[in-house]
PyMOL Python script that loads the backbone (N, CA, C, O; Angstrom):
from pymol import cmd

cmd.read_pdbstr("""\
ATOM      1  N   MET A   1     -11.856 -33.897  16.624  1.00  0.00           N
ATOM      2  CA  MET A   1     -12.218 -34.156  17.988  1.00  0.00           C
ATOM      3  C   MET A   1     -13.176 -33.056  18.468  1.00  0.00           C
ATOM      4  O   MET A   1     -12.991 -31.880  18.154  1.00  0.00           O
ATOM      5  N   SER A   2     -14.178 -33.448  19.217  1.00  0.00           N
ATOM      6  CA  SER A   2     -15.158 -32.465  19.684  1.00  0.00           C
ATOM      7  C   SER A   2     -14.609 -31.665  20.868  1.00  0.00           C
ATOM      8  O   SER A   2     -13.610 -32.036  21.485  1.00  0.00           O
ATOM      9  N   THR A   3     -15.284 -30.570  21.160  1.00  0.00           N
ATOM     10  CA  THR A   3     -14.856 -29.701  22.251  1.00  0.00           C
ATOM     11  C   THR A   3     -14.956 -30.412  23.600  1.00  0.00           C
ATOM     12  O   THR A   3     -14.078 -30.268  24.451  1.00  0.00           O
ATOM     13  N   GLY A   4     -16.023 -31.172  23.787  1.00  0.00           N
ATOM     14  CA  GLY A   4     -16.186 -31.906  25.037  1.00  0.00           C
ATOM     15  C   GLY A   4     -15.080 -32.924  25.260  1.00  0.00           C
ATOM     16  O   GLY A   4     -14.609 -33.097  26.384  1.00  0.00           O
ATOM     17  N   LEU A   5     -14.665 -33.596  24.197  1.00  0.00           N
ATOM     18  CA  LEU A   5     -13.593 -34.576  24.310  1.00  0.00           C
ATOM     19  C   LEU A   5     -12.253 -33.909  24.620  1.00  0.00           C
ATOM     20  O   LEU A   5     -11.449 -34.447  25.382  1.00  0.00           O
ATOM     21  N   ILE A   6     -12.018 -32.751  24.035  1.00  0.00           N
ATOM     22  CA  ILE A   6     -10.784 -32.015  24.326  1.00  0.00           C
ATOM     23  C   ILE A   6     -10.760 -31.586  25.791  1.00  0.00           C
ATOM     24  O   ILE A   6      -9.727 -31.684  26.453  1.00  0.00           O
ATOM     25  N   LYS A   7     -11.916 -31.105  26.301  1.00  0.00           N
ATOM     26  CA  LYS A   7     -11.996 -30.726  27.713  1.00  0.00           C
ATOM     27  C   LYS A   7     -11.752 -31.928  28.621  1.00  0.00           C
ATOM     28  O   LYS A   7     -11.123 -31.800  29.672  1.00  0.00           O
ATOM     29  N   MET A   8     -12.250 -33.095  28.214  1.00  0.00           N
ATOM     30  CA  MET A   8     -12.038 -34.303  29.000  1.00  0.00           C
ATOM     31  C   MET A   8     -10.550 -34.638  29.085  1.00  0.00           C
ATOM     32  O   MET A   8     -10.058 -34.989  30.157  1.00  0.00           O
ATOM     33  N   TRP A   9      -9.829 -34.534  27.969  1.00  0.00           N
ATOM     34  CA  TRP A   9      -8.405 -34.842  27.980  1.00  0.00           C
ATOM     35  C   TRP A   9      -7.626 -33.852  28.828  1.00  0.00           C
ATOM     36  O   TRP A   9      -6.679 -34.237  29.513  1.00  0.00           O
ATOM     37  N   PHE A  10      -8.014 -32.567  28.791  1.00  0.00           N
ATOM     38  CA  PHE A  10      -7.367 -31.578  29.650  1.00  0.00           C
ATOM     39  C   PHE A  10      -7.594 -31.915  31.124  1.00  0.00           C
ATOM     40  O   PHE A  10      -6.675 -31.809  31.936  1.00  0.00           O
ATOM     41  N   ALA A  11      -8.821 -32.320  31.468  1.00  0.00           N
ATOM     42  CA  ALA A  11      -9.125 -32.677  32.853  1.00  0.00           C
ATOM     43  C   ALA A  11      -8.331 -33.906  33.285  1.00  0.00           C
ATOM     44  O   ALA A  11      -7.815 -33.946  34.402  1.00  0.00           O
ATOM     45  N   LEU A  12      -8.230 -34.895  32.423  1.00  0.00           N
ATOM     46  CA  LEU A  12      -7.437 -36.086  32.755  1.00  0.00           C
ATOM     47  C   LEU A  12      -5.958 -35.745  32.902  1.00  0.00           C
ATOM     48  O   LEU A  12      -5.281 -36.282  33.778  1.00  0.00           O
ATOM     49  N   GLY A  13      -5.459 -34.863  32.056  1.00  0.00           N
ATOM     50  CA  GLY A  13      -4.070 -34.431  32.165  1.00  0.00           C
ATOM     51  C   GLY A  13      -3.798 -33.707  33.470  1.00  0.00           C
ATOM     52  O   GLY A  13      -2.747 -33.889  34.084  1.00  0.00           O
ATOM     53  N   SER A  14      -4.752 -32.884  33.894  1.00  0.00           N
ATOM     54  CA  SER A  14      -4.548 -32.179  35.157  1.00  0.00           C
ATOM     55  C   SER A  14      -4.633 -33.136  36.345  1.00  0.00           C
ATOM     56  O   SER A  14      -3.948 -32.929  37.346  1.00  0.00           O
ATOM     57  N   MET A  15      -5.451 -34.167  36.255  1.00  0.00           N
ATOM     58  CA  MET A  15      -5.468 -35.178  37.323  1.00  0.00           C
ATOM     59  C   MET A  15      -4.145 -35.928  37.374  1.00  0.00           C
ATOM     60  O   MET A  15      -3.660 -36.272  38.452  1.00  0.00           O
ATOM     61  N   GLY A  16      -3.566 -36.180  36.210  1.00  0.00           N
ATOM     62  CA  GLY A  16      -2.240 -36.801  36.172  1.00  0.00           C
ATOM     63  C   GLY A  16      -1.186 -35.907  36.797  1.00  0.00           C
ATOM     64  O   GLY A  16      -0.302 -36.392  37.502  1.00  0.00           O
ATOM     65  N   LEU A  17      -1.269 -34.594  36.545  1.00  0.00           N
ATOM     66  CA  LEU A  17      -0.342 -33.658  37.179  1.00  0.00           C
ATOM     67  C   LEU A  17      -0.511 -33.656  38.696  1.00  0.00           C
ATOM     68  O   LEU A  17       0.470 -33.570  39.434  1.00  0.00           O
ATOM     69  N   MET A  18      -1.750 -33.752  39.153  1.00  0.00           N
ATOM     70  CA  MET A  18      -1.979 -33.815  40.602  1.00  0.00           C
ATOM     71  C   MET A  18      -1.381 -35.081  41.198  1.00  0.00           C
ATOM     72  O   MET A  18      -0.809 -35.040  42.287  1.00  0.00           O
ATOM     73  N   PHE A  19      -1.505 -36.196  40.503  1.00  0.00           N
ATOM     74  CA  PHE A  19      -0.909 -37.449  40.968  1.00  0.00           C
ATOM     75  C   PHE A  19       0.615 -37.319  41.039  1.00  0.00           C
ATOM     76  O   PHE A  19       1.230 -37.731  42.022  1.00  0.00           O
ATOM     77  N   LEU A  20       1.219 -36.749  39.999  1.00  0.00           N
ATOM     78  CA  LEU A  20       2.670 -36.537  40.015  1.00  0.00           C
ATOM     79  C   LEU A  20       3.083 -35.591  41.136  1.00  0.00           C
ATOM     80  O   LEU A  20       4.141 -35.765  41.741  1.00  0.00           O
ATOM     81  N   ALA A  21       2.253 -34.594  41.411  1.00  0.00           N
ATOM     82  CA  ALA A  21       2.552 -33.655  42.492  1.00  0.00           C
ATOM     83  C   ALA A  21       2.564 -34.363  43.839  1.00  0.00           C
ATOM     84  O   ALA A  21       3.455 -34.126  44.655  1.00  0.00           O
ATOM     85  N   VAL A  22       1.597 -35.220  44.079  1.00  0.00           N
ATOM     86  CA  VAL A  22       1.552 -35.957  45.349  1.00  0.00           C
ATOM     87  C   VAL A  22       2.771 -36.853  45.494  1.00  0.00           C
ATOM     88  O   VAL A  22       3.379 -36.904  46.563  1.00  0.00           O
ATOM     89  N   ILE A  23       3.130 -37.555  44.438  1.00  0.00           N
ATOM     90  CA  ILE A  23       4.292 -38.451  44.492  1.00  0.00           C
ATOM     91  C   ILE A  23       5.575 -37.671  44.745  1.00  0.00           C
ATOM     92  O   ILE A  23       6.395 -38.079  45.567  1.00  0.00           O
ATOM     93  N   THR A  24       5.760 -36.546  44.042  1.00  0.00           N
ATOM     94  CA  THR A  24       6.995 -35.787  44.217  1.00  0.00           C
ATOM     95  C   THR A  24       7.031 -35.050  45.556  1.00  0.00           C
ATOM     96  O   THR A  24       8.115 -34.850  46.104  1.00  0.00           O
ATOM     97  N   ILE A  25       5.887 -34.641  46.099  1.00  0.00           N
ATOM     98  CA  ILE A  25       5.871 -34.042  47.435  1.00  0.00           C
ATOM     99  C   ILE A  25       6.282 -35.070  48.471  1.00  0.00           C
ATOM    100  O   ILE A  25       7.070 -34.771  49.368  1.00  0.00           O
ATOM    101  N   MET A  26       5.751 -36.287  48.354  1.00  0.00           N
ATOM    102  CA  MET A  26       6.150 -37.339  49.296  1.00  0.00           C
ATOM    103  C   MET A  26       7.628 -37.666  49.153  1.00  0.00           C
ATOM    104  O   MET A  26       8.316 -37.894  50.148  1.00  0.00           O
ATOM    105  N   LEU A  27       8.113 -37.690  47.929  1.00  0.00           N
ATOM    106  CA  LEU A  27       9.528 -37.959  47.686  1.00  0.00           C
ATOM    107  C   LEU A  27      10.400 -36.870  48.312  1.00  0.00           C
ATOM    108  O   LEU A  27      11.409 -37.169  48.950  1.00  0.00           O
ATOM    109  N   SER A  28      10.011 -35.616  48.131  1.00  0.00           N
ATOM    110  CA  SER A  28      10.833 -34.521  48.661  1.00  0.00           C
ATOM    111  C   SER A  28      10.777 -34.456  50.179  1.00  0.00           C
ATOM    112  O   SER A  28      11.757 -34.055  50.807  1.00  0.00           O
ATOM    113  N   ARG A  29       9.665 -34.837  50.782  1.00  0.00           N
ATOM    114  CA  ARG A  29       9.563 -34.749  52.245  1.00  0.00           C
ATOM    115  C   ARG A  29      10.255 -35.894  52.964  1.00  0.00           C
ATOM    116  O   ARG A  29      10.851 -35.684  54.020  1.00  0.00           O
ATOM    117  N   TYR A  30      10.189 -37.093  52.418  1.00  0.00           N
ATOM    118  CA  TYR A  30      10.640 -38.257  53.172  1.00  0.00           C
ATOM    119  C   TYR A  30      11.922 -38.906  52.658  1.00  0.00           C
ATOM    120  O   TYR A  30      12.559 -39.655  53.398  1.00  0.00           O
ATOM    121  N   LYS A  31      12.314 -38.644  51.430  1.00  0.00           N
ATOM    122  CA  LYS A  31      13.465 -39.358  50.873  1.00  0.00           C
ATOM    123  C   LYS A  31      14.654 -38.471  50.558  1.00  0.00           C
ATOM    124  O   LYS A  31      15.793 -38.935  50.610  1.00  0.00           O
ATOM    125  N   LEU A  32      14.422 -37.215  50.235  1.00  0.00           N
ATOM    126  CA  LEU A  32      15.510 -36.359  49.765  1.00  0.00           C
ATOM    127  C   LEU A  32      15.933 -35.356  50.834  1.00  0.00           C
ATOM    128  O   LEU A  32      15.182 -35.046  51.760  1.00  0.00           O
ATOM    129  N   LYS A  33      17.163 -34.857  50.677  1.00  0.00           N
ATOM    130  CA  LYS A  33      17.690 -33.845  51.592  1.00  0.00           C
ATOM    131  C   LYS A  33      18.429 -32.789  50.785  1.00  0.00           C
ATOM    132  O   LYS A  33      18.859 -33.028  49.656  1.00  0.00           O
ATOM    133  N   GLY A  34      18.565 -31.626  51.389  1.00  0.00           N
ATOM    134  CA  GLY A  34      19.360 -30.572  50.775  1.00  0.00           C
ATOM    135  C   GLY A  34      18.668 -29.897  49.613  1.00  0.00           C
ATOM    136  O   GLY A  34      17.460 -29.665  49.622  1.00  0.00           O
ATOM    137  N   VAL A  35      19.480 -29.589  48.607  1.00  0.00           N
ATOM    138  CA  VAL A  35      18.998 -28.851  47.437  1.00  0.00           C
ATOM    139  C   VAL A  35      17.972 -29.650  46.645  1.00  0.00           C
ATOM    140  O   VAL A  35      17.011 -29.078  46.132  1.00  0.00           O
ATOM    141  N   PHE A  36      18.160 -30.963  46.538  1.00  0.00           N
ATOM    142  CA  PHE A  36      17.231 -31.789  45.769  1.00  0.00           C
ATOM    143  C   PHE A  36      15.836 -31.765  46.384  1.00  0.00           C
ATOM    144  O   PHE A  36      14.835 -31.837  45.670  1.00  0.00           O
ATOM    145  N   LYS A  37      15.774 -31.665  47.709  1.00  0.00           N
ATOM    146  CA  LYS A  37      14.489 -31.584  48.393  1.00  0.00           C
ATOM    147  C   LYS A  37      13.732 -30.333  47.970  1.00  0.00           C
ATOM    148  O   LYS A  37      12.532 -30.388  47.702  1.00  0.00           O
ATOM    149  N   TRP A  38      14.430 -29.212  47.911  1.00  0.00           N
ATOM    150  CA  TRP A  38      13.779 -27.952  47.553  1.00  0.00           C
ATOM    151  C   TRP A  38      13.407 -27.912  46.072  1.00  0.00           C
ATOM    152  O   TRP A  38      12.365 -27.364  45.711  1.00  0.00           O
ATOM    153  N   ILE A  39      14.235 -28.478  45.226  1.00  0.00           N
ATOM    154  CA  ILE A  39      13.934 -28.489  43.787  1.00  0.00           C
ATOM    155  C   ILE A  39      12.703 -29.343  43.499  1.00  0.00           C
ATOM    156  O   ILE A  39      11.812 -28.920  42.762  1.00  0.00           O
ATOM    157  N   THR A  40      12.650 -30.541  44.077  1.00  0.00           N
ATOM    158  CA  THR A  40      11.487 -31.403  43.832  1.00  0.00           C
ATOM    159  C   THR A  40      10.220 -30.824  44.463  1.00  0.00           C
ATOM    160  O   THR A  40       9.130 -30.979  43.912  1.00  0.00           O
ATOM    161  N   ALA A  41      10.353 -30.166  45.603  1.00  0.00           N
ATOM    162  CA  ALA A  41       9.176 -29.530  46.211  1.00  0.00           C
ATOM    163  C   ALA A  41       8.673 -28.397  45.327  1.00  0.00           C
ATOM    164  O   ALA A  41       7.464 -28.242  45.154  1.00  0.00           O
ATOM    165  N   PHE A  42       9.574 -27.611  44.772  1.00  0.00           N
ATOM    166  CA  PHE A  42       9.167 -26.525  43.868  1.00  0.00           C
ATOM    167  C   PHE A  42       8.465 -27.082  42.629  1.00  0.00           C
ATOM    168  O   PHE A  42       7.440 -26.550  42.202  1.00  0.00           O
ATOM    169  N   VAL A  43       9.013 -28.144  42.058  1.00  0.00           N
ATOM    170  CA  VAL A  43       8.398 -28.772  40.883  1.00  0.00           C
ATOM    171  C   VAL A  43       7.023 -29.327  41.246  1.00  0.00           C
ATOM    172  O   VAL A  43       6.071 -29.182  40.480  1.00  0.00           O
ATOM    173  N   ALA A  44       6.921 -29.962  42.409  1.00  0.00           N
ATOM    174  CA  ALA A  44       5.651 -30.557  42.825  1.00  0.00           C
ATOM    175  C   ALA A  44       4.576 -29.494  43.017  1.00  0.00           C
ATOM    176  O   ALA A  44       3.451 -29.652  42.541  1.00  0.00           O
ATOM    177  N   TYR A  45       4.913 -28.425  43.704  1.00  0.00           N
ATOM    178  CA  TYR A  45       3.914 -27.377  43.915  1.00  0.00           C
ATOM    179  C   TYR A  45       3.580 -26.653  42.607  1.00  0.00           C
ATOM    180  O   TYR A  45       2.461 -26.168  42.443  1.00  0.00           O
ATOM    181  N   SER A  46       4.522 -26.577  41.690  1.00  0.00           N
ATOM    182  CA  SER A  46       4.225 -26.018  40.365  1.00  0.00           C
ATOM    183  C   SER A  46       3.228 -26.898  39.625  1.00  0.00           C
ATOM    184  O   SER A  46       2.291 -26.393  39.005  1.00  0.00           O
ATOM    185  N   PHE A  47       3.426 -28.219  39.688  1.00  0.00           N
ATOM    186  CA  PHE A  47       2.465 -29.154  39.087  1.00  0.00           C
ATOM    187  C   PHE A  47       1.080 -28.943  39.675  1.00  0.00           C
ATOM    188  O   PHE A  47       0.089 -28.918  38.945  1.00  0.00           O
ATOM    189  N   MET A  48       1.007 -28.790  40.997  1.00  0.00           N
ATOM    190  CA  MET A  48      -0.279 -28.645  41.669  1.00  0.00           C
ATOM    191  C   MET A  48      -0.970 -27.341  41.260  1.00  0.00           C
ATOM    192  O   MET A  48      -2.183 -27.326  41.050  1.00  0.00           O
ATOM    193  N   ILE A  49      -0.222 -26.267  41.148  1.00  0.00           N
ATOM    194  CA  ILE A  49      -0.810 -24.984  40.758  1.00  0.00           C
ATOM    195  C   ILE A  49      -1.308 -25.034  39.321  1.00  0.00           C
ATOM    196  O   ILE A  49      -2.406 -24.561  39.031  1.00  0.00           O
ATOM    197  N   ILE A  50      -0.517 -25.600  38.422  1.00  0.00           N
ATOM    198  CA  ILE A  50      -0.927 -25.709  37.018  1.00  0.00           C
ATOM    199  C   ILE A  50      -2.173 -26.584  36.889  1.00  0.00           C
ATOM    200  O   ILE A  50      -3.097 -26.246  36.150  1.00  0.00           O
ATOM    201  N   ALA A  51      -2.197 -27.705  37.607  1.00  0.00           N
ATOM    202  CA  ALA A  51      -3.361 -28.593  37.560  1.00  0.00           C
ATOM    203  C   ALA A  51      -4.600 -27.891  38.094  1.00  0.00           C
ATOM    204  O   ALA A  51      -5.687 -28.058  37.540  1.00  0.00           O
ATOM    205  N   GLY A  52      -4.459 -27.117  39.146  1.00  0.00           N
ATOM    206  CA  GLY A  52      -5.595 -26.381  39.685  1.00  0.00           C
ATOM    207  C   GLY A  52      -6.128 -25.347  38.715  1.00  0.00           C
ATOM    208  O   GLY A  52      -7.342 -25.187  38.585  1.00  0.00           O
ATOM    209  N   ILE A  53      -5.244 -24.647  38.036  1.00  0.00           N
ATOM    210  CA  ILE A  53      -5.668 -23.647  37.051  1.00  0.00           C
ATOM    211  C   ILE A  53      -6.411 -24.318  35.894  1.00  0.00           C
ATOM    212  O   ILE A  53      -7.432 -23.808  35.432  1.00  0.00           O
ATOM    213  N   VAL A  54      -5.906 -25.446  35.431  1.00  0.00           N
ATOM    214  CA  VAL A  54      -6.563 -26.159  34.327  1.00  0.00           C
ATOM    215  C   VAL A  54      -7.939 -26.653  34.749  1.00  0.00           C
ATOM    216  O   VAL A  54      -8.897 -26.531  33.986  1.00  0.00           O
ATOM    217  N   ILE A  55      -8.053 -27.212  35.959  1.00  0.00           N
ATOM    218  CA  ILE A  55      -9.350 -27.702  36.438  1.00  0.00           C
ATOM    219  C   ILE A  55     -10.344 -26.559  36.566  1.00  0.00           C
ATOM    220  O   ILE A  55     -11.506 -26.710  36.188  1.00  0.00           O
ATOM    221  N   VAL A  56      -9.907 -25.412  37.094  1.00  0.00           N
ATOM    222  CA  VAL A  56     -10.802 -24.257  37.202  1.00  0.00           C
ATOM    223  C   VAL A  56     -11.268 -23.823  35.815  1.00  0.00           C
ATOM    224  O   VAL A  56     -12.440 -23.497  35.628  1.00  0.00           O
ATOM    225  N   PHE A  57     -10.364 -23.816  34.850  1.00  0.00           N
ATOM    226  CA  PHE A  57     -10.740 -23.454  33.487  1.00  0.00           C
ATOM    227  C   PHE A  57     -11.776 -24.424  32.923  1.00  0.00           C
ATOM    228  O   PHE A  57     -12.765 -24.003  32.323  1.00  0.00           O
ATOM    229  N   VAL A  58     -11.550 -25.712  33.116  1.00  0.00           N
ATOM    230  CA  VAL A  58     -12.476 -26.725  32.573  1.00  0.00           C
ATOM    231  C   VAL A  58     -13.839 -26.617  33.239  1.00  0.00           C
ATOM    232  O   VAL A  58     -14.865 -26.702  32.564  1.00  0.00           O
ATOM    233  N   VAL A  59     -13.863 -26.430  34.552  1.00  0.00           N
ATOM    234  CA  VAL A  59     -15.130 -26.386  35.267  1.00  0.00           C
ATOM    235  C   VAL A  59     -15.927 -25.132  34.918  1.00  0.00           C
ATOM    236  O   VAL A  59     -17.129 -25.211  34.666  1.00  0.00           O
ATOM    237  N   PHE A  60     -15.260 -23.974  34.901  1.00  0.00           N
ATOM    238  CA  PHE A  60     -15.976 -22.732  34.683  1.00  0.00           C
ATOM    239  C   PHE A  60     -16.202 -22.391  33.212  1.00  0.00           C
ATOM    240  O   PHE A  60     -16.844 -21.385  32.910  1.00  0.00           O
ATOM    241  N   SER A  61     -15.692 -23.200  32.298  1.00  0.00           N
ATOM    242  CA  SER A  61     -15.979 -22.941  30.887  1.00  0.00           C
ATOM    243  C   SER A  61     -17.379 -23.411  30.507  1.00  0.00           C
ATOM    244  O   SER A  61     -17.856 -23.098  29.417  1.00  0.00           O
ATOM    245  N   GLY A  62     -18.031 -24.143  31.371  1.00  0.00           N
ATOM    246  CA  GLY A  62     -19.422 -24.504  31.178  1.00  0.00           C
ATOM    247  C   GLY A  62     -19.620 -25.730  30.313  1.00  0.00           C
ATOM    248  O   GLY A  62     -18.660 -26.318  29.814  1.00  0.00           O
ATOM    249  N   PRO A  63     -20.871 -26.108  30.139  1.00  0.00           N
ATOM    250  CA  PRO A  63     -21.169 -27.286  29.320  1.00  0.00           C
ATOM    251  C   PRO A  63     -20.940 -27.021  27.837  1.00  0.00           C
ATOM    252  O   PRO A  63     -20.906 -25.876  27.388  1.00  0.00           O
ATOM    253  N   VAL A  64     -20.788 -28.088  27.107  1.00  0.00           N
ATOM    254  CA  VAL A  64     -20.533 -28.001  25.669  1.00  0.00           C
ATOM    255  C   VAL A  64     -21.844 -28.217  24.935  1.00  0.00           C
ATOM    256  O   VAL A  64     -22.562 -29.180  25.201  1.00  0.00           O
ATOM    257  N   ASN A  65     -22.152 -27.319  24.010  1.00  0.00           N
ATOM    258  CA  ASN A  65     -23.369 -27.444  23.200  1.00  0.00           C
ATOM    259  C   ASN A  65     -22.996 -27.843  21.778  1.00  0.00           C
ATOM    260  O   ASN A  65     -22.576 -27.003  20.983  1.00  0.00           O
ATOM    261  N   GLU A  66     -23.146 -29.104  21.466  1.00  0.00           N
ATOM    262  CA  GLU A  66     -22.847 -29.571  20.113  1.00  0.00           C
ATOM    263  C   GLU A  66     -23.919 -30.496  19.634  1.00  0.00           C
ATOM    264  O   GLU A  66     -23.846 -30.997  18.512  1.00  0.00           O
TER     265      GLU A  66
END
""", "prot")
cmd.dss("prot")
cmd.show_as("cartoon", "prot")
cmd.util.cbc("prot")
cmd.orient("prot")
């Protein structure tokens, strides 16, 4: 697999993490209460932070020369 294709899969994976983060944030805010609310919110914000770090890495690693 080429470097550009690997970067594409990382970017798609981080977009999937962002989608999961949005779903779990909505779930924790509107459907859950108590400890489960805080656990799902922590997981959701962790997904969002990881996805942001991956996107920054993909964007700032520059174009692929092959």
